[in-house]
C-alpha positions as CSV (number, residue, x, y, z in Angstrom):
1,M,117.4,75.7,82.6
2,L,116.2,73.5,85.4
3,R,112.6,73.7,84.1
4,T,110.9,73.4,80.7
5,H,107.8,75.5,81.6
6,T,106.6,77.8,84.4
7,C,103.8,77.0,86.8
8,G,101.3,79.3,85.0
9,E,102.0,78.3,81.5
10,L,100.5,74.8,80.8
11,R,97.1,74.4,79.2
12,I,94.9,71.6,77.8
13,N,96.8,71.7,74.5
14,N,99.9,70.5,76.4
15,V,98.3,67.2,77.4
16,N,100.6,64.2,77.0
17,Q,103.8,66.4,76.9
18,D,106.7,65.6,79.2
19,I,107.6,68.6,81.2
20,V,109.8,69.8,84.1
21,L,108.5,72.3,86.7
22,C,110.3,74.1,89.5
23,G,108.7,76.1,92.3
24,W,107.5,76.3,95.9
25,V,105.0,73.9,97.5
26,Q,101.8,75.8,98.2
27,R,100.0,73.0,99.9
28,V,99.9,69.2,100.1
29,R,96.6,67.2,100.1
30,D,97.2,63.5,101.1
31,K,94.2,61.3,100.5
32,G,96.1,58.1,101.1
33,S,96.1,56.4,97.7
34,V,96.3,59.8,96.0
35,L,98.4,62.8,96.9
36,W,98.1,66.3,95.3
37,V,100.7,69.0,95.5
38,D,100.1,72.6,94.5
39,L,103.3,74.0,93.0
40,R,103.7,77.8,92.8
41,D,106.1,80.2,91.1
42,R,105.8,83.9,90.1
43,Y,103.7,82.9,87.0
44,G,101.0,80.9,88.6
45,L,100.1,77.5,90.2
46,T,100.0,74.0,88.8
47,Q,98.6,70.9,90.5
48,L,100.9,67.8,90.7
49,I,99.4,64.3,91.2
50,F,101.0,61.2,92.8
51,E,98.9,58.0,92.5
52,E,99.5,54.6,94.1
53,G,100.0,52.0,91.4
54,V,101.2,54.7,89.0
55,A,104.0,56.2,91.0
56,D,106.4,53.8,92.8
57,A,106.3,53.5,96.6
58,E,109.5,55.4,97.1
59,L,108.2,58.4,95.0
60,M,105.0,58.4,97.1
61,Q,107.0,58.4,100.3
62,R,109.1,61.3,99.2
63,A,106.0,63.3,98.1
64,A,104.3,62.7,101.4
65,K,107.3,64.3,103.2
66,L,107.0,67.6,101.3
67,G,106.1,70.6,103.4
68,R,104.9,74.1,102.7
69,E,107.5,76.3,100.9
70,F,109.8,73.4,100.0
71,V,111.6,74.2,96.7
72,I,111.2,71.3,94.4
73,K,111.8,70.1,90.8
74,A,109.1,67.8,89.4
75,S,109.3,65.9,86.1
76,G,106.2,64.3,84.6
77,Q,103.5,64.2,82.0
78,V,100.7,66.7,81.5
79,V,97.3,65.0,81.9
80,E,93.7,66.3,81.8
81,R,92.1,66.9,85.2
82,I,89.0,65.0,86.1
83,S,87.8,67.7,88.4
84,K,88.7,71.0,86.7
85,N,89.3,74.3,88.5
86,D,88.1,77.3,86.6
87,K,89.6,79.7,89.2
88,I,93.2,79.2,88.0
89,S,94.6,79.4,84.5
90,T,96.1,75.9,84.7
91,G,92.9,74.4,86.1
92,D,92.2,72.1,83.1
93,I,95.4,70.1,83.6
94,E,97.6,68.5,86.2
95,I,101.1,66.8,86.2
96,R,101.4,63.1,86.7
97,V,104.8,63.2,88.4
98,K,107.5,60.6,87.4
99,S,110.4,62.0,89.4
100,L,110.8,64.4,92.2
101,E,113.8,66.3,93.5
102,V,113.9,68.5,96.6
103,L,116.1,71.5,95.7
104,N,115.8,73.0,99.2
105,P,113.6,72.2,102.1
106,S,111.9,74.9,104.2
107,K,111.1,75.5,107.8
108,V,107.5,76.0,108.6
109,P,106.9,79.7,107.6
110,P,105.8,82.0,110.4
111,F,102.6,82.9,108.5
112,T,100.6,81.3,105.7
113,I,101.8,82.2,102.2
114,D,98.4,82.9,100.9
115,D,96.2,85.7,99.6
116,N,94.5,86.0,102.9
117,T,97.4,85.5,105.3
118,D,97.3,85.1,109.1
119,G,100.4,87.3,109.5
120,G,100.1,90.8,111.0
121,D,102.0,93.8,109.5
122,D,105.0,93.5,111.9
123,L,105.5,89.8,111.3
124,R,105.1,90.1,107.6
125,M,107.6,93.0,107.5
126,R,110.1,91.0,109.5
127,Y,109.9,88.2,107.0
128,R,109.3,90.4,103.9
129,Y,111.0,87.9,101.6
130,L,108.2,85.5,102.5
131,D,105.5,88.1,102.2
132,L,106.7,88.9,98.7
133,R,105.8,85.4,97.7
134,R,102.1,86.2,98.2
135,N,100.1,86.9,95.1
136,P,98.7,90.3,96.2
137,V,102.1,91.7,97.0
138,R,103.7,90.2,93.9
139,K,100.9,91.7,91.7
140,N,101.5,95.1,93.3
141,L,105.1,95.0,92.3
142,Q,104.2,93.9,88.8
143,L,101.9,96.9,88.6
144,R,104.8,99.1,89.7
145,H,107.0,97.6,87.0
146,K,104.3,98.2,84.4
147,M,103.8,101.8,85.4
148,M,107.6,102.4,85.4
149,Q,107.9,100.9,81.9
150,E,104.9,102.9,80.5
151,T,106.2,106.1,82.1
152,R,109.5,105.7,80.3
153,T,107.8,104.8,77.0
154,Y,105.6,108.0,77.1
155,L,108.3,110.4,78.1
156,D,110.7,108.9,75.5
157,R,108.1,109.5,72.8
158,Q,107.9,113.2,74.0
159,E,111.7,113.5,73.6
160,F,112.6,113.6,77.2
161,I,116.1,112.4,78.1
162,E,116.7,110.3,81.2
163,V,119.6,111.7,83.2
164,E,120.8,110.5,86.6
165,T,121.6,113.2,89.2
166,P,123.9,112.8,92.3
167,V,122.7,111.1,95.4
168,L,125.4,112.7,97.7
169,I,124.6,116.4,97.6
170,K,124.7,119.5,99.8
171,S,122.4,119.9,102.9
172,T,119.9,122.7,102.8
173,P,117.8,123.6,105.8
174,E,114.7,124.6,103.8
175,G,111.9,122.1,103.6
176,A,111.9,118.7,105.3
177,R,114.8,117.5,107.3
178,D,117.8,116.0,105.4
179,F,119.3,112.7,105.9
180,V,123.0,113.5,106.3
181,V,126.0,111.3,105.3
182,T,129.4,111.6,106.8
183,S,132.6,112.1,104.7
184,R,135.8,110.3,105.9
185,M,137.9,112.2,103.4
186,N,136.5,115.6,104.5
187,E,136.3,115.2,108.3
188,G,133.7,117.3,110.0
189,E,131.8,117.9,106.7
190,F,128.7,116.1,105.5
191,Y,126.7,115.2,102.4
192,A,123.0,115.1,102.4
193,L,120.7,112.7,100.5
194,P,118.4,114.6,98.1
195,Q,114.9,115.5,99.0
196,S,114.5,116.0,95.3
197,P,116.8,116.7,92.3
198,Q,115.4,120.2,92.1
199,T,118.6,122.3,91.6
200,F,120.2,119.7,89.4
201,K,117.3,119.5,87.0
202,Q,117.3,123.3,86.7
203,L,121.0,123.2,86.0
204,L,120.3,120.6,83.2
205,M,117.9,123.1,81.7
206,V,120.6,125.8,81.8
207,S,122.8,123.2,80.1
208,G,120.4,123.0,77.2
209,F,119.1,119.5,77.7
210,D,115.6,120.9,77.0
211,R,113.6,118.0,78.3
212,Y,114.8,115.8,81.3
213,F,113.2,113.1,83.3
214,Q,114.3,110.7,86.0
215,I,112.6,108.0,88.0
216,V,114.5,108.9,91.1
217,K,114.9,108.0,94.8
218,C,114.4,110.8,97.2
219,F,114.9,111.0,101.0
220,R,113.1,113.0,103.7
221,D,113.6,112.6,107.4
222,E,110.0,113.3,108.4
223,D,107.3,111.8,110.5
224,L,105.7,108.9,108.6
225,R,102.2,107.8,107.7
226,A,100.5,105.6,105.1
227,D,101.5,107.7,102.2
228,R,105.0,108.6,103.3
229,Q,108.3,106.7,103.5
230,P,111.8,108.0,104.4
231,E,112.9,107.0,101.0
232,F,110.4,107.3,98.1
233,T,110.4,107.5,94.3
234,Q,109.5,110.4,92.1
235,I,108.9,110.8,88.4
236,D,111.0,114.0,88.1
237,C,110.6,116.1,84.9
238,E,111.7,119.5,83.6
239,M,111.2,121.4,80.3
240,T,112.6,124.6,78.7
241,F,110.9,127.3,76.7
242,V,107.5,126.4,78.0
243,E,104.6,128.1,79.7
244,R,102.4,126.5,82.3
245,E,99.9,125.4,79.7
246,D,102.5,123.4,77.9
247,I,103.4,121.5,81.1
248,L,99.8,120.8,82.0
249,T,99.0,119.4,78.5
250,T,102.2,117.2,78.4
251,F,101.5,115.6,81.8
252,E,97.8,115.3,81.3
253,G,98.9,113.1,78.4
254,M,101.2,111.1,80.6
255,V,98.4,110.5,83.2
256,R,96.0,109.5,80.4
257,H,98.6,107.1,78.9
258,L,99.2,105.4,82.2
259,F,95.5,104.9,82.9
260,K,94.9,103.5,79.4
261,T,97.9,101.2,79.2
262,V,98.0,100.0,82.8
263,K,94.3,100.1,83.8
264,G,92.5,100.1,80.5
265,I,90.6,103.2,81.5
266,E,90.0,106.3,79.4
267,I,90.5,109.5,81.4
268,R,88.7,112.2,79.5
269,D,88.0,115.4,81.4
270,I,90.8,116.7,83.7
271,D,89.3,119.7,85.4
272,R,91.1,122.8,86.6
273,M,90.5,124.7,89.8
274,S,92.2,127.6,91.6
275,Y,93.6,127.1,95.0
276,D,91.2,129.7,96.4
277,D,88.2,127.9,95.0
278,A,89.4,124.5,96.2
279,M,89.8,125.9,99.8
280,Q,86.4,127.8,99.7
281,L,84.4,124.9,98.1
282,Y,86.1,121.9,99.6
283,G,88.3,123.1,102.5
284,S,91.3,121.3,100.9
285,D,94.0,122.0,98.3
286,K,93.5,118.4,97.1
287,P,89.8,117.9,96.9
288,D,88.2,114.6,96.0
289,T,85.8,115.7,93.2
290,R,84.2,112.2,92.6
291,F,81.2,113.6,94.5
292,G,79.7,117.0,95.3
293,M,78.9,118.3,98.8
294,Q,80.5,121.7,98.1
295,F,80.7,124.1,101.0
296,V,78.2,126.9,101.4
297,E,79.0,129.9,103.7
298,L,76.2,131.0,105.9
299,N,77.6,134.0,107.8
300,A,74.9,136.4,106.4
301,L,72.1,134.0,107.1
302,A,73.1,132.4,110.4
303,Q,74.6,135.3,112.4
304,G,72.7,137.9,114.3
305,K,70.0,135.5,115.4
306,G,71.0,135.2,119.1
307,F,73.0,131.9,118.7
308,N,76.2,132.9,120.3
309,V,78.3,130.0,118.9
310,F,77.6,131.3,115.3
311,D,77.6,135.0,116.2
312,S,81.1,134.8,117.7
313,S,82.6,132.7,114.8
314,E,84.8,134.0,112.0
315,L,83.1,131.5,109.6
316,V,79.8,129.6,109.5
317,V,79.9,127.0,106.7
318,G,78.2,123.7,105.9
319,L,77.5,121.1,103.3
320,C,74.4,119.2,102.0
321,A,74.2,115.4,102.3
322,E,71.6,114.4,99.7
323,G,68.9,112.0,100.9
324,C,70.3,111.8,104.5
325,A,67.4,113.5,106.4
326,T,66.4,110.0,107.6
327,Y,69.6,109.8,109.7
328,S,68.7,108.8,113.3
329,R,69.8,110.6,116.4
330,K,72.4,107.9,117.0
331,Q,73.8,108.5,113.5
332,L,73.9,112.3,114.0
333,D,75.6,111.8,117.4
334,A,78.2,109.6,115.7
335,L,78.9,112.4,113.2
336,T,79.3,114.9,116.0
337,E,81.7,112.6,117.8
338,F,83.7,112.1,114.6
339,V,84.3,115.9,114.2
340,K,85.2,116.2,117.9
341,K,88.1,113.7,117.5
342,P,91.4,115.3,118.5
343,Q,92.9,114.9,115.0
344,I,89.9,117.0,113.7
345,G,89.3,119.2,116.7
346,A,85.9,120.7,116.1
347,K,83.7,121.7,119.1
348,G,80.4,120.6,117.6
349,L,78.1,120.1,114.7
350,V,74.8,121.6,113.8
351,Y,72.3,119.7,111.7
352,V,69.2,120.6,109.7
353,K,66.8,117.9,108.4
354,Y,64.7,119.0,105.4
355,N,61.8,116.6,105.9
356,D,59.7,115.0,103.2
357,D,56.7,117.1,104.3
358,G,58.6,120.3,103.7
359,S,59.3,121.1,107.4
360,Y,62.7,121.5,109.0
361,K,64.1,119.9,112.1
362,S,67.3,121.2,113.5
363,S,69.5,121.0,116.6
364,V,69.2,124.9,116.8
365,D,65.4,125.1,116.4
366,K,65.2,127.5,119.4
367,F,67.3,130.1,117.7
368,Y,66.1,129.8,114.1
369,S,62.6,129.8,112.6
370,Q,61.3,127.6,109.9
371,E,61.7,130.6,107.5
372,D,65.3,131.0,108.6
373,L,66.1,127.3,108.0
374,A,64.3,127.5,104.6
375,A,66.7,130.3,103.6
376,W,69.6,128.0,104.6
377,A,68.2,125.2,102.5
378,E,67.7,127.5,99.5
379,A,71.4,128.6,99.8
380,F,72.4,124.9,99.6
381,N,69.9,124.2,96.8
382,A,68.7,121.5,99.1
383,K,65.7,119.2,98.3
384,R,63.3,117.5,100.6
385,G,65.0,114.5,102.2
386,D,68.4,116.2,102.4
387,L,70.5,116.8,105.5
388,L,72.5,120.0,106.2
389,L,75.6,119.8,108.3
390,V,77.0,123.1,109.6
391,M,80.2,124.0,111.5
392,S,81.7,127.3,112.7
393,G,84.8,128.8,114.2
394,E,88.1,130.2,113.0
395,A,88.0,130.1,109.1
396,D,90.9,127.9,108.2
397,H,90.4,125.4,111.0
398,T,86.7,125.1,110.3
399,R,87.2,124.5,106.6
400,K,89.7,121.8,107.3
401,A,87.4,120.1,109.8
402,L,84.4,120.3,107.5
403,S,86.6,118.8,104.7
404,E,87.3,115.8,106.9
405,L,83.5,115.4,107.6
406,R,82.9,115.7,103.8
407,L,85.3,112.9,103.1
408,H,83.8,110.8,105.9
409,M,80.3,111.3,104.5
410,G,81.6,110.5,101.0
411,S,82.9,107.2,102.3
412,E,79.8,106.4,104.3
413,L,77.6,107.0,101.3
414,D,79.8,105.0,99.0
415,F,80.7,107.9,96.8
416,R,84.5,107.2,97.0
417,K,84.7,104.1,94.9
418,P,88.4,103.0,94.4
419,D,87.8,102.0,90.8
420,D,86.3,105.5,89.9
421,Y,89.0,108.0,89.0
422,K,88.6,111.8,88.8
423,A,91.7,114.0,88.1
424,L,92.1,117.7,88.3
425,W,94.7,120.4,88.4
426,V,94.8,122.8,91.3
427,L,96.4,126.1,90.2
428,D,97.5,129.5,91.5
429,F,98.7,128.6,94.9
430,P,100.0,131.3,97.3
431,L,103.7,131.7,96.7
432,L,104.5,132.2,100.4
433,E,102.8,131.2,103.7
434,W,103.4,132.9,107.0
435,D,104.8,130.9,109.9
436,E,103.6,132.2,113.3
437,D,106.3,130.3,115.2
438,T,109.3,131.7,113.2
439,Q,107.6,135.0,112.3
440,R,108.6,134.8,108.7
441,F,107.4,133.6,105.3
442,H,108.1,130.1,104.0
443,A,107.8,129.0,100.4
444,M,104.6,127.0,99.9
445,H,106.3,124.8,97.3
446,H,110.0,125.6,97.2
447,P,112.2,128.7,96.9
448,F,112.6,128.3,93.1
449,T,109.0,128.7,92.2
450,S,108.2,131.7,90.1
451,P,105.4,134.2,91.0
452,I,102.8,134.6,88.3
453,P,104.1,137.5,86.2
454,A,101.2,139.9,87.2
455,D,102.1,139.5,90.9
456,L,105.9,140.0,90.6
457,D,105.6,143.7,91.7
458,K,103.9,142.6,94.9
459,L,106.8,140.5,96.1
460,E,108.0,143.2,98.5
461,S,104.9,145.3,99.0
462,D,102.4,142.5,99.7
463,P,104.2,139.2,99.7
464,G,101.3,137.3,101.3
465,K,99.0,138.1,98.3
466,V,101.5,136.9,95.6
467,K,100.3,133.9,93.6
468,A,102.7,131.2,92.5
469,N,102.9,130.0,88.9
470,A,102.5,126.5,90.4
471,Y,100.2,123.5,89.9
472,D,99.3,120.2,91.6
473,M,97.8,117.1,90.0
474,V,95.1,115.7,92.3
475,I,93.4,112.3,91.7
476,N,90.6,111.1,94.0
477,G,91.7,113.5,96.7
478,V,95.3,112.5,96.6
479,E,98.1,114.9,95.5
480,V,100.1,112.8,93.1
481,G,102.2,115.5,91.5
482,G,103.2,119.1,91.7
483,G,105.4,121.6,90.0
484,S,105.9,125.1,88.8
485,I,107.4,127.5,86.4
486,R,110.8,128.2,87.9
487,I,112.7,131.4,88.5
488,H,115.4,131.7,85.9
489,D,116.6,135.3,86.7
490,R,119.3,135.9,89.4
491,A,117.8,139.2,90.5
492,V,114.3,137.7,91.0
493,Q,115.8,134.6,92.8
494,Q,117.6,137.0,95.2
495,R,114.4,138.8,95.9
496,M,112.7,135.5,96.7
497,F,115.5,134.5,99.1
498,T,115.2,137.9,100.8
499,Q,111.4,137.3,101.4
500,L,112.3,133.9,102.9
501,G,114.6,135.5,105.4
502,F,117.9,134.6,103.7
503,S,120.8,137.1,104.0
504,E,122.7,137.6,100.8
505,D,125.6,135.6,102.3
506,E,123.3,132.7,103.3
507,A,121.8,132.6,99.8
508,K,125.2,132.6,98.2
509,R,126.5,129.9,100.5
510,Q,123.6,127.6,99.9
511,F,122.6,128.3,96.4
512,G,125.3,130.4,94.9
513,F,126.1,127.8,92.2
514,L,122.5,128.0,90.9
515,M,122.4,131.8,91.0
516,D,125.7,132.0,89.2
517,A,124.3,129.6,86.5
518,F,121.4,132.0,85.9
519,E,123.9,134.6,84.6
520,Y,125.0,132.3,81.8
521,G,122.0,132.3,79.6
522,A,119.5,130.4,81.7
523,P,116.3,129.7,79.6
524,P,112.8,130.0,80.9
525,H,111.9,126.6,82.3
526,G,109.4,124.7,84.4
527,G,108.7,121.2,85.6
528,I,106.8,118.7,87.7
529,A,107.4,115.7,90.0
530,F,104.9,112.9,90.5
531,G,105.0,110.7,93.6
532,F,105.5,107.4,91.9
533,D,104.7,105.3,95.0
534,R,101.4,107.3,95.5
535,L,100.5,106.8,91.8
536,C,101.1,103.0,92.2
537,S,99.0,102.8,95.3
538,L,96.2,104.8,93.6
539,F,96.2,102.5,90.6
540,G,96.3,99.5,92.9
541,G,93.4,100.6,95.0
542,S,95.3,100.9,98.2
543,E,95.8,103.8,100.7
544,S,99.2,102.6,101.7
545,I,102.3,103.1,99.5
546,R,104.1,100.4,101.6
547,D,102.2,97.7,99.7
548,F,103.9,98.9,96.5
549,I,107.5,99.0,97.8
550,A,109.5,95.8,97.8
551,F,111.2,96.5,101.2
552,P,109.5,99.4,103.0
553,K,110.1,100.9,106.4
554,N,107.6,100.9,109.2
555,N,106.0,104.0,110.8
556,S,109.1,104.5,112.9
557,G,111.3,104.6,109.8
558,R,112.8,101.2,110.6
559,D,113.5,98.2,108.5
560,V,112.6,95.4,110.9
561,M,113.9,92.7,108.6
562,I,117.5,93.9,108.5
563,D,117.2,95.9,111.8
564,S,118.1,99.2,110.4
565,P,119.0,101.9,111.4
566,S,121.6,100.5,113.7
567,P,124.6,101.6,115.7
568,I,127.9,101.6,114.0
569,D,131.3,100.4,115.2
570,Q,133.5,102.7,117.3
571,V,136.3,102.2,114.8
572,Q,134.1,103.7,112.1
573,L,133.1,106.6,114.3
574,N,136.8,107.3,115.0
575,E,137.6,107.2,111.3
576,L,134.8,109.7,110.6
577,G,135.8,112.0,113.5
578,I,132.4,111.6,115.1
579,K,131.8,111.6,118.9
580,L,128.4,110.6,120.2
581,K,126.8,112.2,123.2
C-alpha cells in the first residue's frame, strides 16, 4: 500500500506516529513561513503543515508549487493542532510533513471541488468524474450503496433468491417505448432492452423458485424529468402462493428495515387507501399525506345560485388552508396565477376568507350570501381564520389542478418537510383505462395484472369498472413501488389480451411463451417492483434521481461526458444490414 492511513482516520491518540497519506489537494494556504495543505480522499480531510526551519527549503518549494487536485503522497508525523477545527473528524491533529511526492499533477479544474461548487449542471455533468469527488455527491452514492446492501440483507432473510434475468429480450409494443438492439447474426431482427423483467420473473415462479428478487437495470425510451432516466434501477420481486396481504406485509417490512438501518427512523403506521378515495380526497393516485387539506365537493351547495362558472361545471371542489385568511390580495392573485400556468391549466380560482369576526369575504360575494358561504365553511369544517380555495370544471382535470394547488400550499406553509416521512399503500386501481386517441382500453399497470376475483365476471360486460388486484407504495407523495397479483391462468390471460385489443395471433406471437407456461402447473403468484433510484433520492432528501446515479443522462437522454448517443461507423451499419434515411 502506498499509504498507512486514510485522510479521515487519524485522531489525537495518533500523535507522534509516523504515517503516510495519499490523496487530492483540496486547497493550499501559503502564509510565507508556514504553508498548510488540505489533503482529501474518500474518507475525509487531513491538514498537512510545512514550516520554515522545520522543513528544508527544497521541501517548502515543492509544497508551494502544489495546485488544486494534485494527487500527492505525504509522509510525516502526526502532531496536535494549535488551532483545532471541530467541523472535521481530524480537526485535532495535523501532519508535519517530512517528504512529499507528486503522484500526478492536475490542470486547474473547471469548477471548484467543494460542497458549494461554482459549476452549473451541464459543466458538472461534462466533468462528472470531477463532480464525483465532491462530498455531497459521494455521500449520495454511499447512501445508495448502503440501501442496496440492506435491501439484499432483508430479502435474503425472507428467503428470496437473487436471480439475474436477460438484458437482450423481445420487443413488445405495450407500455413505454423500447430501446432496440440490432443483431448481426440475425440480420433484420432486433432485441430490446427490458423495461422490466416482468415475464421472466413470472416464469421463475412457474419454475418453482417461490421467492425471487433482483436489483436490476431497466430501460425506457421516454421523455425525461427529474425522477426519470432512460436507464434506471428496480428492486424487482415476486412470490408464489401468496395473497395481496402477504405481499403488503412483506414489503412494509422491507421499507421499515431500510428506514431503520439507513436513516435511523422508525416507520410505524403505513396507511392504506383505495384509488377511488385517493382521487376523490387528494386528486392524485400518489397523495402526500404528511398534511391534510382534503378535498370537499361543493356541487350541491355551490350550483344553482346564478354563478354560471359553477353552474356549468361538472365538478365544484375545494380545500381548506388553515390559518390563511390573512392572505393579502397580492398573495391570492399569486395563487390564481399559479393555477393558470399552462402545465396546470385551470381557468381561475375562487376564495373564501373566514374572518376572525365570523364574517366571510369572497371573490364571489355578489352570487353567494353570508349564509351560503357559512354552509361552505361547515362542509369544510373550517374555523375562523381559515381560507377556502375552490375550483371548478371537468372532474378529472379539476381534481388534478387542485392537487397541484394543494401541494403548492403544503410547500408554502412548510408542511412538506423532507425529513418527515409518511408512507401508505394505494389499492384497488382500475384494471383498464380508456384511451380516447386509440379508442381502446390500455392496462393501467401492465397486461399481466389480475382483476380482483369479485370483478372477473365484469371483464367483458363492463371492463371500465373492473378493479385490479394491484397496489402502489407511496411515500411523501412519490410513487416508489408498485405491483399486483398476477394472472396465472391461460384463459384469463387471453381474455385480458382481448380487452386490450390483441388478436389471438398477436397475443401468441408476443406472449405465447408465457401463456404456454401457464399450462404447465403455474402457481398463483404476485410481486412488486420498487424504483431504487427514487427510493435513494427520497432517503437523501432530493427531488432528482440524477444526484444518486454515478453517471446519469441529461434531460435529453444524453451523456455529455462521453458524448452518447453518437453515430456509428458505416462499416458497422453495413454489417448489421441497416440503411439510414
